[in-house]
N, C-alpha and C positions, 0 to 999 in steps of 0.2 A: 476206159478208166480202170485202173487196177485198184482193188480194195486193199488198203493197208490195214494192219491189225488195229491201229488207232481208230480208223473209221468204223470198223466192226464193233469196237468197244463203245464208241459214242452211240451207235445205233442201239446196242444192247442196253445202254444206260437209259436211252429214251424209252425203250420198251418196258424197262423195269421200274421207271420212276413212279413216285406216288403223286396222286392228284393233290394239289395244294389245299383245296377247300375241304375235301371230305377225308383225306388220308387213305383212300381206297386205292389199292394197286390196280393199275390199268391192265385189264385182261382182254386180249383180242383172241376170239375163238374161231372166227371165220374170215374169209377174204373180204366179204362185204363190210365187216366191221373195220378191217384194216383201211379200206378206202374211205370210210366215214371218219376215221380218226384223223386222217390227213385233211379231210374236207374236199375230197375230189369225187364225191359221189354226186350224181345228177339229182336235181330236185324233181319232184314228181307231182303231176296234177292228174288225178284219175277220177273218172266218174263212170259208174256202171261197169261196162266191159271195156271202155276205152282207157288207154294209158298213154299219157304224154310226158316225156322226159324233157326237162329243161336244162338250164345252166347248172354248173356245179354249185353246191350249196355254200361252200366256204365256211362251214361251221367247225372245221377241225383246227388242228394246231398250225398256225400260220408260219411259225419259225421252221418247222420241219418241212412244210410245203415249199417255202422259199429255198431252203437248202437243197431240196430234191430237184427243184427247177434248175439250179446251178449245176447239180450233178448230171442232169440229163444233157445239158449243152456240152459238158466236158466229156461225157461218155460218147456222145455223137462223134467226137474227134478221136478219142483214145481207145474206145472199145465198141466199134461199130457192129460187132457180131451179136450184141445183146438181143434177146428175143423181142423186146418191145419195139425195136426199129424195123422189124419185118413189116409191120402194118403202117407205122407212122413215119418211118425214116425218110421216105421220099419227100414228104411234105416239109419236114424239118430241114432237109438238105437243099431244097429248091431256093436258088438265089433270088428269083423274081417272084416268089410266092407271096401271097397275102399274109400280112403280119397276124391277122385274126386267125387264119387257118393254122399258122405256126403255133400260136399260143394255145389253141385248142388241142393240137396234136401233142404239144409239150405237156400239158396237164394230163392228157390221157397216158402219156409215158410215165409221168410222175406217179400216177396211181398204180401202174404196173410195177414200177421200180419198188415202191414201198411194199407192195404185196410180195414181190420177190424177196426183198430183204426180211420181211416178216417170216416167210417160209424158210429162208436160210437160217434165221435165228432160232426157229422152233425145230429145226432139223428135218424138215419135210422135203428139202431139196439140196442140191449141191451147186457150187459155183459153175461147174461145167454144164450141168443140166439147164441152167438158165442163160448160158452163153457168156458168162463173165470170166475174165482171166484173173487168176490169183496173182498177187504180187510176188515175184520170185524173192527168195530169201538169200542174201549173200552170206556164204559161210565165213568169209574173212571179217565181216562186220561183227559177228558174234564173238569171234576169237579176240578181236581188238578190245571189245568192251570187257571181256573176262580178264585180260591182262591189265587193264587200268584199275580194276577193283579186285585185287586178289583176295580180300577178306570176305567178299560176298559169295 
């Protein structure tokens, strides 16, 4: 999947938007907070020294999580070199695989994708470093738009 400038702007708008109830700007400082914001962090049941991780908590933003699930399936076809598919790509590509395993692998990729987009938005990485291909800009498209609006 090639990221268009519009997709990057939408993600930046999500990252900068204000919480409706408190009016506090959403700030994500660490990658663990990014995973929690989307609701893809595992629930935890710990006692003493034992730690058991369960299903994802689904306490995050459902709309972003749904959009990222769609993005993962498109990226699997159009941008298979993304680093998240190194671990989970075989499960997602398996035609005869279990749907439960595919869903779990997809949610794991969603968490990685949101973290990568957050790192990209904060300037901590580049598209090439995470294995995404930037969308090429056609020079003739910008010239045509300039000719249509000479006053701009």
